[in-house]
C-alpha positions as protocol buffer text, in pm:
chain_id: "A"
residue {
  index: 1
  type: MET
  ca { x: -1485 y: 1603 z: -1135 }
}
residue {
  index: 2
  type: LYS
  ca { x: -1472 y: 1776 z: -799 }
}
residue {
  index: 3
  type: VAL
  ca { x: -1250 y: 1630 z: -530 }
}
residue {
  index: 4
  type: ARG
  ca { x: -1408 y: 1663 z: -188 }
}
residue {
  index: 5
  type: ASN
  ca { x: -1181 y: 1420 z: -10 }
}
residue {
  index: 6
  type: TYR
  ca { x: -828 y: 1292 z: -67 }
}
residue {
  index: 7
  type: LYS
  ca { x: -972 y: 941 z: -87 }
}
residue {
  index: 8
  type: ASP
  ca { x: -1151 y: 1047 z: -406 }
}
residue {
  index: 9
  type: LEU
  ca { x: -814 y: 1091 z: -579 }
}
residue {
  index: 10
  type: VAL
  ca { x: -718 y: 810 z: -815 }
}
residue {
  index: 11
  type: ILE
  ca { x: -357 y: 835 z: -698 }
}
residue {
  index: 12
  type: TRP
  ca { x: -471 y: 770 z: -339 }
}
residue {
  index: 13
  type: GLN
  ca { x: -673 y: 467 z: -447 }
}
residue {
  index: 14
  type: LYS
  ca { x: -378 y: 329 z: -648 }
}
residue {
  index: 15
  type: ALA
  ca { x: -141 y: 384 z: -354 }
}
residue {
  index: 16
  type: VAL
  ca { x: -372 y: 196 z: -117 }
}
residue {
  index: 17
  type: GLU
  ca { x: -400 y: -87 z: -368 }
}
residue {
  index: 18
  type: LEU
  ca { x: -21 y: -99 z: -406 }
}
residue {
  index: 19
  type: ALA
  ca { x: 30 y: -103 z: -29 }
}
residue {
  index: 20
  type: GLY
  ca { x: -212 y: -394 z: -2 }
}
residue {
  index: 21
  type: ASP
  ca { x: -30 y: -583 z: -277 }
}
residue {
  index: 22
  type: ILE
  ca { x: 306 y: -526 z: -107 }
}
residue {
  index: 23
  type: PHE
  ca { x: 163 y: -649 z: 223 }
}
residue {
  index: 24
  type: LYS
  ca { x: 30 y: -966 z: 57 }
}
residue {
  index: 25
  type: ILE
  ca { x: 369 y: -1035 z: -103 }
}
residue {
  index: 26
  type: THR
  ca { x: 577 y: -966 z: 208 }
}
residue {
  index: 27
  type: ASN
  ca { x: 337 y: -1118 z: 461 }
}
residue {
  index: 28
  type: ASN
  ca { x: 503 y: -1458 z: 429 }
}
residue {
  index: 29
  type: PHE
  ca { x: 860 y: -1331 z: 457 }
}
residue {
  index: 30
  type: PRO
  ca { x: 1057 y: -1469 z: 754 }
}
residue {
  index: 31
  type: ASN
  ca { x: 1048 y: -1254 z: 1069 }
}
residue {
  index: 32
  type: SER
  ca { x: 1417 y: -1177 z: 1026 }
}
residue {
  index: 33
  type: GLN
  ca { x: 1325 y: -989 z: 707 }
}
residue {
  index: 34
  type: ASN
  ca { x: 1054 y: -768 z: 864 }
}
residue {
  index: 35
  type: TYR
  ca { x: 1243 y: -441 z: 848 }
}
residue {
  index: 36
  type: VAL
  ca { x: 1489 y: -511 z: 568 }
}
residue {
  index: 37
  type: LEU
  ca { x: 1277 y: -322 z: 312 }
}
residue {
  index: 38
  type: VAL
  ca { x: 1248 y: -10 z: 528 }
}
């Protein structure tokens, strides 16, 4: 399998999926908690 773009990498796709999942989980956190995880 030839990688022509970083978006073709499975690790990239998994990272994007994980970021989306984290956003969904933390989206309903109170505003006071916005930057606590950073």
